[in-house]
C-alpha positions in Angstrom: -2.5 27.5 17.5 -2.5 27.1 20.8 0.5 27.6 23.1 1.6 23.7 23.0 2.0 24.2 19.4 3.8 27.2 19.4 6.4 25.8 22.0 6.2 22.1 19.9 7.3 25.2 16.6 9.7 27.3 18.5 11.5 23.6 19.5 11.9 23.0 16.1 13.4 26.3 15.0 16.0 25.9 17.8 16.7 22.6 16.5 17.5 23.8 13.2 19.2 26.5 14.5 21.7 24.4 16.7 22.1 22.3 13.8 23.3 25.0 11.5 25.7 26.8 14.6 27.8 23.3 14.8 28.4 23.3 11.2 30.4 26.7 11.3 27.2 29.2 11.3 26.7 29.8 7.7 24.3 32.7 6.2 21.4 32.1 4.9 22.5 32.9 1.5 25.4 31.2 1.6 23.4 28.1 2.7 21.4 28.9 -0.7 24.1 28.6 -3.0 25.5 25.5 -1.3 22.8 24.0 -2.0 22.0 24.6 -5.5 26.0 23.7 -5.8 24.9 20.5 -4.5 21.6 20.1 -6.8 19.4 20.2 -3.5 18.0 23.8 -3.6 16.8 25.7 -0.7 14.3 28.6 -1.3 15.5 31.3 1.3 12.2 31.8 1.9 11.6 28.6 3.5 14.8 28.5 5.0 13.7 31.8 6.7 10.0 30.5 7.5 11.1 27.6 9.1 14.3 29.3 11.2 11.2 31.6 12.3 9.1 28.6 13.2 6.5 28.9 10.3 6.7 25.8 8.9 7.1 22.5 9.3 9.6 19.9 8.2 9.7 17.3 5.7 12.4 14.6 4.5 13.9 16.6 1.8 14.0 19.7 3.7 16.1 18.0 6.3 18.7 16.9 4.2 19.2 19.2 1.9 19.4 21.3 4.6 21.9 19.5 6.7 23.9 18.3 3.4 24.0 22.1 2.7 25.6 22.4 6.6 28.1 19.5 5.8 29.3 21.3 2.9 29.4 24.8 3.5 31.5 23.0 6.8 33.9 21.0 4.6 35.0 23.7 2.6 36.0 26.2 5.4 37.6 23.4 6.9 35.7 23.1 10.2 35.9 19.7 11.9 32.2 18.5 12.0 30.2 17.1 14.6 29.9 13.4 14.4 25.8 13.8 14.3 26.3 16.1 11.1 28.9 13.8 9.1 26.8 10.8 9.7 23.5 10.6 7.4 22.4 8.2 9.6 22.1 10.5 12.3 20.5 12.6 10.3 16.9 10.7 10.2 17.1 10.4 14.2 17.5 14.6 13.9 14.4 14.1 11.4 12.4 12.3 13.7 13.1 14.5 16.9 11.6 17.2 14.9 8.8 15.5 13.6 7.8 14.5 16.9 8.0 18.6 17.8 6.3 19.6 14.7 3.7 16.8 15.7 2.6 18.4 18.9 2.2 21.5 16.9 -0.8 19.7 14.6 -2.3 18.3 17.4 -3.5 21.4 18.8 -4.1 22.5 15.5 -6.5 19.3 14.8 -7.9 20.2 17.8 -8.5 23.8 16.6 -9.6 22.4 13.1 -12.4 19.8 14.9 -13.7 23.5 17.5 -13.9 25.5 14.4 -15.8 22.4 12.0 -18.5 21.5 15.1 -19.2 25.5 14.8 -19.6 25.6 11.5 -22.0 22.7 11.4 -24.3 24.9 13.9 -24.3 27.8 11.7 -28.4 28.4 10.6 -29.2 28.3 7.1 -29.0 32.5 6.4 -26.7 33.3 8.6 -23.0 34.3 7.7 -20.9 31.4 6.3 -18.8 29.1 9.0 -15.2 30.1 10.0 -12.7 28.6 7.6 -9.7 26.4 8.7 -7.3 24.0 7.9 -8.6 20.7 6.2 -9.0 18.6 9.1 -6.8 15.5 9.6 -8.3 12.1 7.4 -10.5 9.8 8.5 -10.6 6.4 7.8 -13.6 4.2 8.3 -12.3 0.7 7.4 -14.6 -1.3 9.5 -16.2 -4.2 7.3 -20.0 -4.8 6.7 -21.3 -6.1 9.6 -23.6 -8.9 9.9 -27.2 -8.1 9.0 -28.8 -11.2 11.3 -26.2 -10.8 14.5 -28.4 -12.5 16.9 -27.5 -12.9 21.1 -24.2 -12.4 22.6 -25.7 -9.9 24.8 -23.0 -10.9 27.5 -19.8 -10.0 25.3 -21.5 -7.2 23.9 -22.2 -5.8 27.5 -18.3 -6.6 28.4 -17.3 -4.8 25.3 -19.4 -1.8 25.8 -17.6 -1.8 30.0 -14.2 -0.6 28.1 -15.6 2.8 27.1 -15.4 3.5 31.1 -11.9 3.0 30.7 -10.8 5.4 27.4 -9.6 8.5 30.0 -6.6 5.9 31.7 -3.5 7.1 32.5 -1.3 8.9 29.8 0.9 6.7 27.4 -1.6 3.9 27.7 -4.5 2.4 25.3 -7.6 -0.1 26.2 -7.0 -3.4 24.8 -9.6 -6.5 24.6 -8.7 -10.1 23.5 -11.7 -11.9 21.7 -10.7 -15.1 21.4 -12.9 -18.7 20.9 -12.4 -21.6 17.9 -12.4 -21.4 14.1 -16.0 -19.9 12.9 -17.4 -19.0 16.6 -18.4 -15.4 15.7 -15.4 -13.2 16.9 -15.5 -10.7 13.8 -19.3 -10.6 13.5 -19.7 -10.0 17.4 -16.3 -7.4 17.2 -17.6 -5.9 13.6 -21.2 -5.6 14.9 -20.3 -3.6 18.3 -17.7 -1.3 16.7 -20.2 -0.4 14.4 -22.6 0.5 17.4 -19.9 2.7 19.4 -18.6 4.7 16.2 -19.8 7.6 17.5 -17.5 7.6 20.3 -14.4 7.5 17.9 -15.0 10.3 15.5 -11.4 10.1 14.5 -12.2 7.1 12.7 -11.4 3.0 12.8 -9.0 1.1 11.6 -9.2 -2.6 10.4 -6.7 -5.0 9.7 -7.3 -8.6 8.8 -3.6 -10.4 10.0 -4.9 -13.7 8.6 -3.1 -15.6 11.8 -4.5 -18.8 11.1 -5.1 -18.5 7.4 -4.3 -22.3 5.8 -2.8 -21.3 2.5 -1.4 -17.7 2.6 1.0 -16.3 5.1 0.1 -14.4 8.1 0.5 -10.6 7.8 3.7 -9.7 9.2 3.4 -6.4 11.9 5.3 -4.2 8.9 2.6 -5.0 6.4 -0.1 -4.3 8.5 1.5 -1.1 10.0 2.4 0.1 6.4 -1.3 -0.6 5.2 -2.2 1.3 8.4 -0.1 4.7 7.3 -2.1 4.5 4.1 -5.2 4.6 5.7 -4.2 7.6 7.5 -3.1 9.2 4.3 0.7 9.3 4.6 2.0 9.0 1.0 4.1 5.7 0.0 7.1 7.9 -0.3 7.0 9.3 3.3 6.6 6.2 5.2 10.0 5.3 6.8 12.1 2.4 6.3 11.7 -0.6 9.4 9.1 -1.3 11.3 10.6 0.3 14.6 10.0 4.2 12.2 6.3 2.7 10.6 5.4 2.2 14.3 6.7 5.1 16.1 5.1 7.2 12.8 1.9 5.1 13.3 1.8 5.7 17.3 2.7 10.2 16.5 -0.3 10.1 14.1 -2.5 8.4 16.1 -1.6 10.9 19.6 -4.3 12.5 20.7 -7.0 11.0 18.8 -9.9 8.5 19.2 -10.0 5.7 17.5 -11.2 2.1 17.3 -8.2 0.0 16.5 -9.7 -3.9 15.1 -6.9 -6.3 14.5 -8.6 -9.4 12.8 -6.9 -12.9 13.4 -4.3 -11.9 14.8 -1.7 -15.2 15.5 0.2 -14.1 18.6 1.3 -11.0 20.9 4.3 -10.1 18.7 1.6 -10.0 16.2 -0.3 -7.6 17.6 2.4 -5.7 19.8 3.7 -3.4 16.8 0.6 -1.9 16.2 -0.3 -1.1 19.7 -1.3 2.9 20.0 0.0 4.9 22.8 -3.0 7.0 23.7 -5.6 6.7 26.3 -8.5 8.1 23.8 -8.1 4.6 21.2 -9.4 1.8 21.9 -7.7 -1.7 20.3 -9.9 -4.8 19.6 -7.8 -8.3 19.0 -9.8 -11.7 17.6 -7.7 -14.5 17.5 -8.1 -18.4 18.4 -5.5 -18.3 20.8 -6.3 -16.9 23.8 -3.3 -14.3 23.7 -2.1 -14.4 27.2 1.0 -12.3 26.5 -1.0 -9.4 25.7 -2.8 -10.2 28.9 0.2 -10.1 31.4 2.1 -7.6 29.8 -0.2 -4.9 27.9 -3.4 -5.5 30.7 -6.1 -6.4 27.7 -8.8 -7.6 28.8 -9.6 -11.4 27.8 -13.1 -12.0 26.2 -13.5 -15.6 25.6 -16.1 -16.0 22.9 -18.0 -20.1 23.4 -20.5 -21.4 21.1 -24.4 -19.8 21.2 -26.0 -21.1 23.7 -29.4 -23.2 22.4 -31.4 -19.9 22.8 -29.3 -17.8 20.4 -29.5 -20.2 17.7 -32.8 -20.5 17.5 -32.7 -16.6 17.6 -30.2 -16.6 14.2 -32.5 -18.8 12.9 -35.9 -17.0 13.3 -34.3 -13.7 12.1 -32.8 -15.4 8.9 -35.8 -17.6 8.4 -38.3 -15.7 9.7 -40.3 -15.9 13.5 -43.3 -18.0 11.7 -41.5 -20.9 10.0 -39.6 -21.7 13.3 -42.4 -21.4 15.9 -43.9 -23.7 13.3 -41.0 -26.8 13.7 -39.7 -25.9 17.6 -38.4 -29.6 17.6 -36.8 -29.6 13.9 -35.2 -26.5 14.8 -33.7 -27.9 18.1 -32.0 -30.7 15.9 -30.7 -28.3 13.7 -29.3 -26.3 16.5 -27.9 -29.2 18.1 -26.6 -30.5 15.3 -24.6 -27.3 14.5 -22.8 -27.8 17.6 -23.7 -24.0 18.2 -21.2 -22.7 15.7 -22.5 -19.6 13.6 -20.6 -20.7 10.8 -22.4 -23.5 10.5 -25.8 -22.4 11.5 -25.6 -19.5 9.1 -24.8 -22.7 6.0 -28.4 -24.3 7.6 -30.0 -20.9 7.8 -28.9 -20.2 4.0 -30.2 -23.5 2.8 -33.2 -23.4 4.5 -34.1 -19.9 3.1 -33.1 -21.3 -0.9 -36.5 -23.6 -0.5 -38.6 -21.8 1.4 -41.1 -24.5 0.7 -39.1 -27.2 2.4 -40.4 -28.6 6.2 -37.1 -27.7 8.3 -37.2 -31.4 9.2 -35.7 -32.2 5.9 -33.0 -30.4 7.0 -32.5 -31.5 9.9 -32.8 -35.3 8.6 -30.4 -35.0 6.3 -27.8 -32.7 8.9 -27.8 -35.2 11.1 -26.8 -38.0 8.5 -24.4 -36.6 7.1 -22.2 -35.8 10.4 -18.6 -35.5 10.0 -15.2 -34.1 11.3 -13.0 -31.6 9.3 -10.2 -33.3 11.6 -7.4 -30.5 10.9 -9.9 -27.4 11.4 -11.8 -28.8 15.1 -10.3 -25.9 17.1 -9.5 -28.7 20.0 -13.6 -28.6 21.1 -15.7 -31.7 21.5 -18.6 -31.1 19.6 -17.3 -28.4 17.2 -18.0 -30.1 13.5 -18.6 -28.1 10.4 -17.9 -31.3 7.7 -21.5 -32.0 7.8 -22.8 -29.0 7.2 -19.8 -28.2 4.4 -20.6 -31.9 2.8 -24.4 -31.2 3.1 -24.3 -27.9 1.5 -21.5 -28.5 -1.2 -23.0 -32.1 -2.2 -26.1 -29.9 -3.0 -24.0 -27.9 -6.0 -24.4 -28.6 -9.0 -21.8 -30.2 -11.0 -19.7 -27.0 -12.5 -20.4 -25.1 -8.9 -18.7 -28.4 -7.2 -15.6 -27.9 -9.9 -15.7 -24.3 -9.3 -15.6 -24.9 -5.4 -12.7 -27.4 -5.5 -10.9 -25.1 -7.4 -10.9 -22.6 -4.9 -8.6 -24.4 -3.0 -6.1 -23.6 -5.2 -6.0 -19.6 -5.0 -3.5 -18.1 -2.5 -6.0 -15.4 -2.0 -6.8 -13.1 -0.4 -10.0 -13.0 -3.1 -10.8 -13.9 -6.3 -11.7 -11.9 -9.5 -14.5 -13.4 -12.3 -11.8 -13.5 -14.7 -9.6 -15.6 -12.3 -12.3 -17.6 -11.4 -13.1 -18.1 -14.8 -9.6 -19.4 -15.3 -9.4 -21.4 -12.3 -12.8 -23.4 -13.9 -12.0 -23.0 -18.0 -14.8 -21.5 -18.2 -15.2 -17.9 -19.8 -15.5 -15.1 -17.6 -19.6 -15.3 -18.8 -20.0 -18.4 -18.3 -18.6 -18.7 -14.7 -21.1 -15.7 -12.8 -23.5 -18.6 -12.9 -21.7 -20.9 -10.9 -20.3 -17.8 -8.7 -24.0 -17.0 -7.7 -24.5 -20.6 -6.7 -21.7 -20.9 -4.2 -22.5 -17.0 -3.2 -26.0 -18.3 -2.2 -25.2 -21.4 -0.7 -22.4 -19.4 2.1 -19.5 -20.9 0.2 -18.1 -17.8 -1.5 -18.9 -14.1 0.4 -18.9 -11.5 -2.5 -17.2 -8.8 -0.4 -16.9 -6.6 -3.2 -18.6 -6.7 -6.3 -16.7 -9.0 -8.4 -14.6 -10.3 -6.0 -15.1 -13.1 -3.9 -13.7 -14.9 -0.7 -13.6 -18.1 1.0 -13.4 -18.6 5.2 -10.6 -20.5 5.5 -12.7 -23.4 6.9 -14.3 -23.1 3.1 -11.3 -23.1 1.9 -9.7 -26.2 3.5 -12.7 -28.0 3.1 -12.5 -27.1 -1.1 -8.6 -28.5 -0.4 -9.8 -31.9 1.0 -12.0 -32.0 -1.8 -9.6 -31.5 -4.8 -7.1 -34.0 -3.4 -9.4 -36.8 -2.9 -12.1 -35.8 -5.6 -9.2 -35.0 -8.5 -6.6 -36.8 -10.1 -3.0 -34.6 -9.7 -2.9 -33.6 -13.5 -6.0 -31.7 -12.8 -5.1 -30.0 -10.2 -1.9 -28.9 -11.9 -3.7 -27.7 -14.4 -6.4 -25.7 -12.3 -2.6 -23.7 -10.7 -1.1 -23.4 -14.2 -4.6 -21.6 -15.8 -4.2 -19.7 -12.7 -0.7 -18.5 -13.3 -1.1 -18.1 -16.4 -3.9 -15.6 -16.0 -2.1 -13.6 -13.5 0.9 -13.9 -15.4 -0.4 -12.5 -19.2 -2.9 -10.1 -18.1 -0.1 -8.2 -15.7 2.1 -8.5 -18.5 -0.1 -6.5 -20.8 -0.7 -4.0 -18.3 2.7 -3.4 -17.8 3.3 -2.7 -21.1 0.6 -0.2 -20.8 1.9 1.6 -17.9 5.3 1.8 -19.9 5.3 0.4 -23.0 8.9 0.9 -24.1 10.1 -1.5 -22.1 12.2 -4.3 -23.6 9.8 -7.6 -24.1 10.3 -10.9 -22.9 9.2 -13.9 -23.8 5.8 -15.5 -22.2 5.1 -19.3 -22.0 1.8 -20.0 -23.8 -1.7 -19.4 -21.9 -3.0 -23.3 -21.1 -6.3 -23.4 -22.7 -9.5 -22.2 -20.7 -7.2 -19.4 -19.2 -9.2 -15.7 -19.3 -7.0 -13.1 -20.1 -8.2 -9.5 -18.9 -6.6 -6.6 -21.8 -6.6 -3.9 -19.9 -7.8 -0.9 -22.2 -5.8 1.7 -21.3 -3.0 2.9 -19.1 -5.9 3.9 -16.3 -7.7 0.4 -16.4 -4.7 -1.2 -16.4 -3.4 0.6 -13.1 -6.8 0.2 -11.7 -6.6 -3.7 -12.5 -2.8 -3.9 -11.1 -4.2 -1.9 -7.9 -6.7 -4.6 -7.1 -4.8 -7.9 -7.6 -1.6 -6.1 -5.9 -1.4 -8.6 -3.4 -3.0 -11.9 -5.6 0.0 -10.7 -7.5 2.3 -11.5 -4.9 0.9 -14.6 -3.7 1.2 -15.9 -7.4 4.3 -15.4 -7.3 5.1 -17.5 -4.5 3.0 -19.9 -5.1 4.8 -20.4 -8.4 8.1 -21.0 -6.4 6.0 -23.3 -4.3 5.1 -25.5 -7.2 8.3 -25.5 -9.0 7.1 -22.8 -12.0 9.8 -21.1 -12.0 9.2 -19.2 -15.3 6.0 -17.8 -14.3 7.9 -16.8 -10.9 10.1 -14.3 -12.4 8.0 -13.3 -15.4 4.7 -12.2 -13.0 7.7 -10.4 -10.9 8.9 -8.9 -13.5 5.3 -7.1 -14.8 4.8 -6.1 -11.8 7.9 -4.1 -11.3 6.8 -0.7 -12.7 3.8 -0.6 -10.6 5.2 -1.7 -7.7 7.9 0.8 -8.0 5.6 3.7 -9.2 3.1 3.5 -6.0 5.8 2.8 -3.5 5.3 -0.8 -2.4 9.2 -1.1 -2.6 9.0 -3.5 -0.1 7.0 -6.0 -1.3 9.0 -5.0 -4.8 11.7 -6.3 -3.3 10.0 -9.6 -2.0 9.0 -10.0 -5.2 12.6 -9.9 -7.0 13.9 -11.8 -3.9 11.3 -14.5 -5.1 12.0 -14.0 -9.0 15.8 -14.6 -8.1 15.5 -17.5 -6.5 13.3 -19.2 -8.8 15.8 -18.3 -12.3 18.5 -19.1 -10.0 17.2 -22.6 -9.2 16.1 -22.9 -13.3 19.7 -21.8 -14.5 17.5 -19.2 -16.1 20.4 -16.3 -16.5 18.3 -14.0 -18.5 15.6 -13.7 -15.6 18.6 -13.7 -13.3 19.8 -10.4 -14.5 16.2 -9.1 -14.5 15.5 -10.3 -11.5 18.9 -8.8 -9.9 18.3 -5.3 -12.1 15.0 -5.1 -10.4 15.8 -5.9 -6.8 18.2 -3.1 -7.2 15.6 -0.8 -7.9 13.7 -1.3 -4.7 16.7 -1.3 -2.5 17.6 2.1 -4.2 14.2 3.4 -3.4 14.4 1.8 0.8 17.9 3.2 0.8 19.9 0.0 1.2 22.9 1.4 -1.5 24.9 -1.1 -0.5 23.1 -4.2 -1.3 21.7 -1.5 -4.6 25.5 -2.3 -6.0 26.2 -5.6 -5.3 22.5 -6.7 -7.6 23.6 -4.3 -10.2 27.0 -5.3 -10.2 26.1 -9.2 -10.7 23.2 -8.2 -13.2 26.0 -6.6 -15.3 28.0 -9.2 -15.4 25.1 -11.7 -16.3 24.6 -9.2 -19.1 28.1 -9.3 -20.6 28.0 -12.6 -20.5 24.8 -13.1 -21.9 25.9 -10.9 -24.4 22.8 -8.5 -24.3 23.8 -4.6 -24.4 20.9 -3.4 -24.2 20.2 -5.2 -20.4 24.0 -3.9 -19.8 22.8 0.0 -20.8 19.7 0.2 -18.6 22.3 -1.6 -15.7 24.8 1.3 -16.1 21.9 4.2 -16.0 20.6 2.7 -13.0 24.2 2.3 -11.8 24.4 6.4 -12.7 21.1 6.8 -10.5 22.5 5.3 -7.1 25.7 7.2 -7.5 23.6 10.5 -8.2 21.9 9.4 -4.6 25.1 9.3 -3.1 26.2 13.0 -5.0 28.9 11.6 -6.6 27.7 13.2 -10.7 31.2 13.2 -11.9 30.7 9.0 -11.6 27.3 9.3 -12.6 27.9 10.5 -15.8 30.1 7.9 -16.4 27.8 5.0 -16.4 25.5 7.6 -18.0 28.2 7.8 -20.5 28.7 3.9 -20.4 25.3 3.2 -21.2 25.1 5.4 -24.0 27.9 3.6 -25.6 26.1 0.2 -25.5 23.2 1.3 -26.6 24.7 2.9 -29.6 26.5 -0.8 -29.8 23.6 -2.8 -29.7 21.5 0.3 -32.4 19.1 0.3 -29.5 17.9 4.1 -31.0 15.1 4.7 -27.0 18.3 3.6 -25.2 20.5 5.7 -26.4 18.2 8.7 -26.0 17.8 8.0 -22.5 21.2 8.0 -21.8 21.9 11.3 -23.1 19.4 12.6 -21.3 20.8 11.5 -18.1 23.8 12.7 -19.6 22.5 16.1 -19.6 20.7 15.7 -16.9 24.0 15.1 -14.7 25.7 17.7 -16.7 23.4 20.0 -15.3 23.8 19.3 -11.8 27.6 19.2 -12.6 26.9 23.2 -13.3 28.1 22.9 -17.1 24.6 24.3 -18.4 25.6 24.6 -22.6 26.6 21.4 -22.8 23.5 19.7 -20.6 21.4 21.6 -23.7 23.4 20.1 -26.2 23.1 16.1 -25.1 19.3 17.0 -23.6 18.3 17.9 -26.8 20.2 15.3 -28.9 18.1 13.2 -26.5 14.8 15.4 -27.3 15.4 14.5 -31.1 15.5 10.7 -30.4 12.9 10.5 -28.3 10.9 12.2 -30.6 12.4 9.9 -33.6 11.3 6.4 -31.3 8.0 8.0 -30.6 8.2 8.0 -26.8 6.1 10.7 -25.5 6.6 9.9 -21.9 9.9 10.2 -21.9 10.0 13.4 -24.8 8.4 15.2 -22.1 11.3 14.1 -19.8 13.7 15.8 -22.1 11.5 18.9 -22.4 11.5 19.0 -19.0 15.6 18.8 -18.7 15.9 21.7 -21.1 13.8 23.8 -19.3 15.5 23.2 -15.5 18.9 23.9 -17.7 18.1 27.4 -19.6 16.3 28.3 -16.4 19.7 28.0 -14.4 21.2 30.0 -17.5 18.4 33.0 -16.5 16.7 32.3 -20.2 13.3 32.5 -18.4 11.0 32.4 -21.6 13.1 29.8 -23.4 12.8 27.9 -20.0 8.7 28.3 -20.3 8.9 27.3 -23.8 10.2 24.1 -23.2 7.9 23.6 -19.8 4.8 24.5 -22.0 5.9 21.5 -24.6 6.5 18.8 -21.2 2.9 19.9 -20.0 1.0 19.2 -23.0 2.8 15.8 -23.2 2.5 15.2 -19.3 -1.4 15.8 -19.7 -1.4 13.0 -23.0 -0.2 10.8 -21.4 -1.7 10.5 -18.1 1.3 11.8 -15.7 -0.3 14.0 -13.0 3.0 14.2 -10.4 5.8 15.0 -13.5 3.1 17.6 -14.7 2.8 18.8 -11.2 6.9 19.1 -11.2 6.9 21.0 -14.3 4.0 23.2 -12.8 6.3 23.8 -10.2 9.5 24.3 -12.3 7.1 27.1 -14.3 6.4 29.4 -11.5 9.8 29.1 -10.8 10.8 30.5 -13.8 8.1 33.2 -13.7 9.2 34.1 -10.0 12.6 35.0 -11.7 11.4 36.8 -14.1 9.5 39.4 -12.5 5.8 37.8 -12.8 5.1 36.9 -9.4 1.5 36.5 -10.1 2.0 34.1 -13.2 4.0 32.1 -10.7 1.2 32.2 -8.2 -1.0 31.0 -11.1 1.7 28.2 -11.9 2.0 27.2 -8.3 -1.5 26.9 -7.6 -2.2 24.9 -10.4 0.8 22.3 -9.3 -1.1 22.4 -5.7 -4.2 21.4 -7.0 -2.7 18.6 -8.8 -0.5 17.5 -5.7 -3.7 18.2 -3.5 -5.3 15.4 -5.9 -2.4 13.2 -5.8 -2.6 13.3 -2.3 1.4 14.0 -2.6 3.8 15.4 0.3 5.3 17.7 -2.0 1.9 20.0 -1.4 3.8 21.5 1.5 6.7 22.7 -0.7 4.1 24.6 -2.8 2.2 25.9 -0.7 5.6 27.2 1.3 6.0 28.7 -2.1 2.9 30.5 -2.2 2.9 31.7 1.4 6.4 33.3 0.6 4.8 35.2 -2.1 1.8 36.4 -0.4 3.8 37.6 2.2 6.4 39.7 0.5 5.4 43.3 -0.3 4.2 44.5 -4.2 
């Protein structure tokens, strides 16, 4: 580590010591004991490492450390400074620590890169290259470039000139805005050039479609975009902070001293772009937009690059590359007419070229005559520029479709995006997935669809607008409504089936029958269900909004209910909150009290994850009231369990226990065995937090028997782990290990990798407490392997355990 990194770590350690001194200066042993009583254990070796600037901070450590300091000061009757008593300031302290840590990481990244380069130069047969810490994740997000890119020599030269500005003043970044009308090739230019210069940006390339001018889907918010970038930079969901400002700050920190190309496509305005700008001179940002974005030019010094239509020569070059130089040279007059009719718009020329390529024996003058005769205007999408006219090309291409492909194209206008799977397309067309593949292939060949990933299709926004126009003028309102209902039925019924595979003991909901012609996917297992939900994540969220917009409230709240478990487990809590907000609105409008109660409770879960405890409490209280009015004891019991979790988050374990006991009484009155078992385990867990380990063993033991009786293997594993944790605290390490082994077998059976790693950490802790350091290290090593595969931040905690034992005297 360089001197800058060491200074940063020393500053971090000094900050920890200062906070500890403000609390009255407890010893390390005292802090460990206080933290254990609070249920937030801190290892003395970890504390020592951090106070001696040997390891970096994480949020769990900061909250545990500061919480222990506060608890100690309160016990001692000390007068507490505001920065310790206000948890809201803890996050600020954490960010100060992270800033120091990131400076250290910057030096480490440079060292790792240098070692890696040395390793690449090692001659075969020589000594192995030096080892180093893993290099930071390098994102490669650029879309595929256009294969037949033509022309644009001047804009390409202008972009290349930006490379000379990369070494700008500290804290600045080079920005270029590529502006022009829809379909003019802004994205094609940016992506083509970006691929040519990737070697200048070894730390990666980031890309996002901001959907600033999507006619159907709403524009991507800066918060959504920066969250996507953090995910691309391998930041685990649970480590992404709440709020755009904090997320943008973390994004800038991760890009500090790195050379990354950032492509922001289809931006609406400067406000959508600003939070996504890094502050590192080594980075370069390309922004494409139909607007000129003068705000970025004025305030951020962006270099504007207006992109006009293709010149006639460039249009001919494009056709020559697509159709072959010989065919184009044989009919120069027809080529000129095609180029003129296409108005120099690359999209229009690409469609004409695709049509001509499909009929290699036809003369080009036939296409030129048809194109000229069918000229028109896409009124809503002409970009305000005379001569930009794609309706003639689109209508001509559409008229060449067979009836099945034409029907499917019109139906595509109903889909909210961002892309469409084969089963979703089948539902739009009322065909089977096998039958719909042929019209999909026809549309793809005609450049009316793009298969941007295997089995997933997307439309350019102009094409979507044209599909909507055709549907309105061609199809009846009843037919369009039927298309919409089949699409929503596809997402609802498939999402519901996937949800039950993720959490098969969820309480059932009554789905409306799917309309004839709906293609419902039946995932075979949990992995397949997870993959489907991940692929349809954005489409499902859009489907909820579509259902609300078109007055289908049951579809809205039931799709939201079906995706709730998935969104919660992947940490997409902002999406979860928005989905449940829409669900609540829909259920309230329909007067559906069951839907309202479920949406309130699920919205509260998202609020819990996001730390909005007051809002979570409001939703849970309303849910509890609705369940009471409905006489639904099971729903009320589940709400009481959530209220207990809320109380635990607020360190009120006594209140948490009260809620768990109320839940048990409700489940018992309802005769709901599964709910009773869950409540018993929670009761036992809260007794562990309160230090009553014998009673915890009793309750968790009862929970285990009930889980085994109901066949819930997933929650049986939770019960075994809870029992092991109680035995561990009682010093019964052999008994604890027996329980943990049972839990591990069930985690592996159910495919739950994260909790497998948690139990492995517990196994290691019990071996360590039982004076078996080799067995402890083996268990921690297995836990580390799982966490590294998951990319989970808890891996740092396990490495801390391993580092501490490796340096301890044997």
